[in-house]
C-alpha positions in Angstrom: -1.3 -5.9 -17.7 2.0 -5.6 -19.2 3.0 -7.9 -22.1 5.3 -8.3 -25.0 3.1 -9.1 -27.8 -0.7 -8.7 -28.6 -1.2 -12.3 -29.0 0.1 -13.2 -25.5 -1.9 -10.0 -24.1 -5.1 -11.4 -25.5 -4.8 -14.8 -24.1 -3.8 -13.5 -20.7 -6.6 -11.1 -21.0 -9.1 -13.9 -21.5 -7.8 -15.7 -18.4 -8.1 -12.5 -16.3 -11.5 -11.9 -17.5 -12.5 -15.5 -16.4 -11.0 -14.6 -12.9 -13.3 -11.6 -12.6 -11.0 -8.9 -13.8 -13.1 -6.9 -16.1 -11.5 -3.4 -16.2 -8.0 -4.2 -17.5 -5.5 -1.7 -19.0 -2.9 -3.2 -21.2 0.6 -2.0 -22.0 3.2 -3.4 -24.3 6.3 -1.7 -22.9 7.7 -0.9 -19.4 7.7 2.8 -19.8 4.2 2.8 -20.9 3.0 0.6 -18.1 4.8 3.1 -15.5 2.9 6.1 -17.0 -0.4 4.2 -16.6 0.5 3.1 -13.3 1.1 6.8 -12.5 -2.4 7.9 -13.7 -4.6 5.0 -12.2 -4.8 2.7 -9.0 -4.6 -0.9 -9.9 -5.4 -3.9 -7.7 -3.3 -6.1 -9.8 -0.3 -5.6 -12.0 0.4 -8.7 -14.3 3.7 -8.5 -16.0 4.1 -11.1 -18.9 8.0 -11.0 -19.2 10.1 -10.6 -21.0 9.3 -7.1 -22.4 10.6 -5.3 -25.7 12.4 -2.8 -23.5 13.4 -4.9 -20.5 13.3 -8.4 -18.8 10.3 -7.4 -16.6 12.2 -7.8 -13.2 12.9 -4.1 -12.6 9.6 -3.2 -13.6 8.2 -5.5 -11.1 10.5 -4.3 -8.4 9.4 -0.7 -9.5 5.7 -1.5 -9.1 6.1 -3.6 -5.8 7.9 -0.5 -4.4 5.6 2.3 -5.6 2.1 0.9 -5.6 -0.2 -0.9 -3.5 -1.1 -3.4 -6.2 -0.4 -6.9 -6.1 2.4 -7.7 -8.4 2.6 -10.6 -10.5 5.3 -11.7 -13.1 4.9 -14.3 -15.5 8.2 -15.9 -16.9 9.4 -18.9 -18.9 9.5 -22.1 -16.8 13.4 -22.2 -17.2 13.8 -18.9 -15.4 11.1 -19.3 -12.7 13.3 -20.2 -9.9 15.9 -17.5 -10.6 13.3 -14.8 -10.9 11.6 -16.2 -7.9 14.9 -15.8 -5.8 15.2 -12.1 -7.0 11.6 -11.0 -6.5 10.1 -13.0 -3.5 11.5 -10.7 -0.8 10.0 -7.7 -2.7 6.5 -9.4 -2.5 6.2 -10.3 -6.3 4.5 -13.5 -7.1 6.4 -15.4 -9.9 4.3 -17.6 -12.2 5.9 -20.0 -14.6 5.0 -20.3 -18.2 3.0 -22.3 -19.5 0.1 -21.2 -17.3 -1.9 -23.8 -15.7 -5.5 -22.3 -15.4 -6.2 -24.1 -12.0 -2.9 -22.8 -10.4 -3.5 -19.3 -11.8 -6.8 -19.0 -10.4 -5.3 -19.7 -6.9 -2.2 -17.6 -7.7 -4.7 -14.7 -8.1 -6.7 -15.5 -5.1 -3.5 -15.6 -3.1 -2.3 -12.2 -4.5 -5.8 -10.8 -3.6 -5.5 -12.2 -0.1 -2.1 -10.8 0.4 -3.2 -7.3 -1.0 -6.2 -7.2 1.4 -3.9 -8.0 4.4 -1.5 -5.5 3.2 -4.1 -2.9 3.1 -5.4 -3.7 6.5 -1.9 -3.3 7.9 -1.4 0.0 6.2 -4.8 1.2 7.7 -3.8 0.1 11.1 -0.3 1.7 10.6 -2.2 5.1 9.5 -4.4 4.9 12.7 -1.3 4.2 14.9 0.5 7.3 13.3 -2.7 9.3 14.0 -2.8 8.3 17.6 0.8 9.1 18.1 0.3 12.6 16.6 -2.6 13.2 18.9 -0.5 11.9 22.1 2.3 14.5 21.1 -0.2 17.4 20.8 -1.5 16.3 24.2 2.0 16.0 25.7 3.0 19.4 24.3 -0.2 21.0 25.8 0.4 19.2 29.1 4.2 20.7 29.2 2.8 24.2 28.5 0.2 23.8 31.5 3.0 22.5 33.7 5.4 25.3 32.6 3.1 28.3 32.4 0.5 27.5 35.1 2.7 25.5 37.3 0.5 22.6 37.2 1.7 19.1 38.1 1.7 16.6 35.2 -1.1 14.8 36.7 -3.1 18.1 37.2 -2.3 18.9 33.6 -3.7 15.7 32.5 -6.9 15.9 34.5 -7.5 19.5 33.4 -7.3 18.4 29.5 -9.7 15.4 30.3 -12.2 17.5 32.4 -12.1 20.3 29.7 -12.8 17.6 27.0 -15.6 16.2 28.8 -17.1 19.6 29.9 -17.0 21.1 26.4 -17.8 17.7 24.8 -14.8 17.8 22.5 -11.9 15.5 22.1 -8.7 15.7 24.1 -6.5 16.6 21.4 -9.0 19.5 20.5 -8.6 20.8 23.8 -4.9 20.3 23.8 -4.6 22.3 20.5 -6.7 25.1 22.2 -4.1 25.1 25.1 -1.3 25.2 22.7 -2.8 28.1 20.8 -3.3 30.0 24.0 -0.1 29.5 25.6 2.6 29.3 22.8 1.8 33.1 21.8 
């Protein structure tokens, strides 16, 4: 949590604790909040704006771009629509002050759901990247079999599959062995 005063931090901390957030780090300026976020991984970053060293908008943008945390910024009611227009496309949830406890509960639930979904998409993305890398290795091995052993692409494909089955290893492992053998 980043807040502009100890009093507002205490109130917000109490709200967060009633929502189940027990391990909360508190900072009173943007620069120290960035340092904390660089050292720890957080599920939620709550900015109670404005801050002594900035208005909180650029800090929210920074955290949205550099962390996997849900980012929430609390602003005065009169600024909420304007700040929301600036930060919504970055995935930052804007909450107007004074805070309604019931709505705050739902905002945090939404932020948690959004973060869970984002993590699931990131995991799927990593899985797909891994699969693409494996396909590149297999294609490189097939190309080597085609050029060095004059196999057809179908024969090279079948060779990699058969070797993987016979040796009880994965196709990418067989492909890596082919690459080590024929690239030297």
